[in-house]
C-alpha positions in Angstrom: 45.2 -25.2 37.2 41.6 -24.8 36.2 40.8 -21.6 34.3 37.9 -19.2 34.1 37.2 -17.3 30.9 35.2 -14.1 31.2 33.7 -13.4 27.8 31.8 -10.1 28.0 31.5 -7.2 25.7 31.0 -4.7 28.5 34.4 -3.4 29.8 33.0 -2.5 33.2 31.6 -6.0 33.7 34.9 -7.6 32.5 36.9 -5.5 35.0 34.6 -6.1 37.9 34.3 -9.8 37.4 38.0 -10.2 36.7 39.1 -8.4 39.8 36.7 -10.3 41.9 37.8 -13.7 40.7 41.5 -12.9 40.6 41.3 -11.8 44.2 39.5 -15.1 45.0 42.5 -17.0 43.5 41.2 -18.1 40.2 43.2 -18.3 37.0 41.3 -15.7 34.9 41.4 -14.9 31.2 39.3 -11.9 30.0 38.3 -11.3 26.4 35.9 -9.3 24.3 36.7 -11.3 21.1 34.9 -14.4 20.0 38.0 -15.6 18.3 40.1 -15.3 21.5 37.4 -17.1 23.4 37.3 -20.0 21.0 41.1 -20.2 21.0 41.2 -20.3 24.8 38.7 -23.2 24.8 40.5 -25.1 22.1 43.8 -24.7 24.0 42.0 -25.9 27.1 43.1 -22.9 29.2 39.5 -22.4 30.4 37.1 -25.0 31.8 34.5 -22.5 33.0 33.1 -19.6 30.9 31.2 -16.6 32.3 29.4 -15.4 29.1 27.3 -12.3 28.6 24.1 -12.2 26.7 25.7 -10.7 23.6 29.3 -11.2 22.9 31.4 -9.8 20.0 28.1 -9.1 18.1 27.0 -12.7 18.5 23.9 -13.6 20.6 24.9 -16.0 23.4 22.3 -18.5 22.1 24.3 -18.7 18.8 27.8 -18.7 20.5 27.1 -21.4 23.1 26.9 -24.2 20.5 30.2 -23.1 19.0 31.8 -23.2 22.5 30.3 -26.6 23.1 31.7 -27.9 19.8 35.1 -26.9 20.9 34.7 -28.6 24.3 31.5 -30.5 25.1 32.5 -30.6 28.8 32.8 -26.9 29.0 30.9 -25.3 31.9 29.1 -22.2 30.7 27.5 -19.6 33.1 25.3 -17.2 31.1 24.9 -13.8 32.7 22.1 -12.0 31.0 19.2 -9.8 32.1 16.9 -9.3 29.2 16.5 -12.5 27.2 13.4 -13.8 25.7 12.0 -17.1 26.9 12.7 -18.9 23.6 16.4 -17.8 23.7 16.7 -18.8 27.3 15.3 -22.3 26.5 17.7 -22.6 23.6 20.6 -21.8 25.8 19.5 -24.3 28.3 19.1 -27.0 25.6 22.6 -26.3 24.5 23.9 -27.2 27.9 24.6 -24.1 30.0 25.4 -24.8 33.6 23.5 -21.8 35.0 21.7 -18.7 33.9 22.1 -15.7 36.2 20.7 -12.2 35.9 23.2 -9.4 35.5 24.2 -8.3 39.0 22.6 -5.2 40.4 23.7 -5.3 44.0 26.1 -7.2 46.3 23.8 -10.1 46.7 23.6 -10.6 43.0 27.4 -10.4 42.7 27.7 -13.0 45.5 25.4 -15.3 43.5 27.8 -15.1 40.6 30.7 -15.9 42.9 28.9 -18.9 44.3 27.9 -20.2 40.9 31.5 -20.0 39.6 32.7 -21.8 42.8 30.0 -24.4 42.2 31.0 -24.9 38.6 34.6 -25.6 39.6 33.5 -27.9 42.3 31.3 -29.9 39.9 34.3 -30.3 37.6 36.0 -32.0 40.5 32.9 -34.0 41.4 32.3 -32.1 44.5 28.7 -31.2 45.5 27.7 -27.6 45.9 24.9 -25.4 47.0 24.0 -21.9 45.6 22.1 -19.7 48.0 19.9 -17.2 46.2 18.2 -14.4 48.2 14.8 -13.2 46.9 12.6 -10.8 48.8 14.2 -11.5 52.2 13.9 -15.3 51.7 16.8 -17.6 50.9 16.5 -20.4 48.4 19.1 -23.1 48.0 19.8 -24.7 44.6 22.1 -27.7 44.3 24.1 -28.7 41.3 
């Protein structure tokens, strides 16, 4: 079974995301420790990682290359609100699957849900669409 690792330093975010994805039927592991995250990747228990901007005192832009060294096929979804453009570019160069802003409302949470579903679909070579609502308009992004 494919696994989702939620690597987030914020306990409220970890709880909210873990409940949402467990209820959706995903095999979820939650951690606030970089060592536990790396162990889970090395043991191949997670194929998709939901990663916060800063994790276990490491900026995501520094942690992403470590995760990718453990498993270059790892699908990383970065959830971060305030990131500088150079750090965002670095994260993209390192091979993140998607960068989402930290959810503020139900539509934002739905975007994260869609992105995780899309990430698992892409691992199984299934096409996917992500619908993102902005100012009463809907944009569709394909992966």
